[in-house]
C-alpha positions as a printed Julia matrix, in Angstrom:
173×3 Matrix{Float64}:
 176.67  117.8    97.45
 175.02  121.2    97.05
 174.1   124.06   99.34
 173.39  127.76   99.38
 177.07  128.5   100.1
 180.46  126.85  100.13
 180.35  126.04  103.86
 181.63  122.56  104.76
 179.62  120.49  107.2
 181.39  120.0   110.51
 180.79  116.26  110.72
 182.37  114.87  107.56
 183.8   118.16  106.24
 182.11  117.8   102.85
 182.3   120.99  100.83
 179.12  121.67   98.86
 178.79  123.26   95.45
 177.06  126.63   95.92
 173.83  126.56   93.95
 173.43  129.11   91.18
 170.2   131.02   90.65
 169.27  128.68   87.79
 169.98  125.61   89.93
 167.84  127.02   92.76
 164.96  127.54   90.32
 165.38  123.96   89.05
 165.4   122.63   92.61
 162.22  124.52   93.48
 160.56  123.14   90.33
 161.69  119.66   91.37
 159.87  120.06   94.7
 156.71  121.0    92.78
 156.98  118.01   90.43
 157.59  115.65   93.37
 154.54  117.01   95.17
 152.41  116.43   92.06
 153.66  112.85   91.84
 152.99  112.24   95.53
 149.39  113.49   95.22
 148.87  111.43   92.07
 150.2   108.37   93.95
 147.59  108.91   96.68
 149.48  110.7    99.42
 147.12  112.59  101.72
 149.58  115.35  102.69
 152.9   116.88  101.69
 155.59  117.98  104.14
 158.48  120.18  103.07
 161.64  119.53  105.11
 163.62  122.49  106.43
 165.29  120.89  109.46
 168.11  118.5   110.36
 170.66  120.18  108.09
 168.76  119.58  104.85
 168.68  122.2   102.1
 165.71  124.18  103.47
 167.46  124.65  106.8
 170.72  125.45  105.05
 169.11  128.39  103.25
 167.46  129.58  106.47
 170.53  129.25  108.72
 172.94  132.2   108.95
 175.68  129.68  109.75
 175.24  127.7   106.51
 173.96  130.5   104.26
 176.65  133.05  103.41
 174.96  134.2   100.18
 175.17  137.85   99.28
 172.34  137.67   96.75
 168.56  137.64   97.2
 168.79  134.32   99.12
 171.25  135.47  101.8
 171.89  138.04  104.48
 168.67  139.13  106.16
 166.07  136.67  107.43
 163.74  138.03  104.74
 166.21  136.83  102.1
 167.14  133.56  103.82
 163.48  132.49  104.09
 162.94  133.22  100.37
 163.86  129.66   99.28
 161.18  128.21  101.59
 158.57  130.72  100.44
 159.29  130.11   96.76
 159.25  126.35   97.29
 155.96  126.54   99.21
 154.4   128.66   96.44
 155.59  126.29   93.7
 154.26  123.24   95.55
 150.93  124.93   96.29
 150.58  125.98   92.62
 151.44  122.46   91.45
 148.91  120.61   93.6
 146.11  123.21   93.68
 145.29  122.68   97.37
 144.39  119.02   96.76
 146.11  118.01  100.02
 147.49  119.89  103.03
 151.08  121.1   102.79
 153.1   121.41  105.98
 156.63  122.39  106.85
 159.13  120.63  109.1
 161.08  123.6   110.44
 164.21  123.57  112.54
 164.2   124.99  116.03
 166.77  127.49  117.28
 170.37  126.59  116.47
 173.46  126.79  118.66
 176.61  128.74  117.85
 175.32  131.86  116.12
 172.62  130.11  114.12
 168.89  130.72  113.98
 167.42  132.4   117.04
 164.01  131.65  118.47
 162.79  134.96  117.0
 164.1   133.87  113.56
 162.24  130.56  113.79
 158.99  132.21  114.9
 159.2   134.76  112.06
 160.04  132.09  109.46
 157.08  130.03  110.7
 154.78  133.05  110.5
 155.87  133.87  106.98
 155.46  130.32  105.73
 152.0   130.01  107.28
 151.09  133.29  105.59
 152.34  131.68  102.35
 149.89  128.79  102.73
 151.49  126.15  104.92
 148.75  124.15  106.61
 150.91  123.36  109.63
 154.42  123.77  111.02
 156.28  120.92  112.7
 159.26  122.12  114.75
 162.21  119.79  115.18
 165.68  120.34  116.55
 169.09  119.14  115.6
 171.16  118.48  112.54
 173.18  115.72  111.01
 175.98  118.16  110.17
 177.69  117.99  113.55
 177.08  121.43  115.06
 176.43  120.38  118.66
 178.3   122.97  120.71
 181.56  121.98  119.08
 181.13  118.26  119.81
 181.62  117.48  116.09
 178.86  114.87  116.27
 175.53  114.83  114.49
 172.51  115.23  116.72
 168.77  115.21  116.32
 166.23  115.76  119.09
 164.88  112.56  120.55
 161.32  111.86  119.44
 160.25  110.41  122.78
 160.67  113.5   124.96
 157.53  114.66  126.69
 156.02  118.11  126.88
 158.6   120.78  127.63
 161.49  118.71  126.29
 161.42  116.17  129.13
 163.87  118.19  131.18
 163.81  117.86  134.94
 166.23  119.54  137.32
 168.71  120.19  134.51
 168.69  116.59  133.3
 167.99  115.68  129.69
 169.28  118.55  127.62
 166.52  117.95  125.06
 168.67  116.27  122.43
 170.42  112.99  121.84
 173.71  112.26  120.15
 173.94  109.57  117.52
C-alpha cells in the first residue's frame, strides 16, 4: 500500500508507504503507459481517477497528504500530482481520445473544501482535461467518524435527491 504520506486509512487502519519522488515519477509514467495501451486497445476515452480515496484524491486531500515537499501543503502543491499525471497522459496519447478526470467532491472533517475542488477542477481543465466528473465519498472510512466506507449513491437525482432533510446524499456500504 502506498500513498503521499504515512497516514493510515480509518477503515482498515492500513499504513501506506510514503512515495518517494522517484516512485511518484514512476507512477506518473505508469499512468501514461496505461493510457497508451488503452488507446491502442481501442478505448474511446481515458478517465483519470482522483476520487473515492484512490491515489489522486490522496494527493489532493489535506487530510491524507501531509507532505512537506513540492507535492504537499498548499493546494497548488497538492494538485501537482494530478497536473503532472494529466500532462504525461496527454503527451503519451497525443490527443487521440478525450481525457477526463473523476474528481472528489468536498470532504468532511477538515478535508477538501468546495473552493478547493472548484480550483482543482479549473486547473486540471486548464491542463487539458476534456471533462470533469465529480463524485463524493471514499472507501477509507471517513464518514463523520462513522468508521465506515461510503460512496455517493449513483441513483440520486438532481440536487442530490434531498427533500426536507431526508437523504443526506450518500450511502453507507
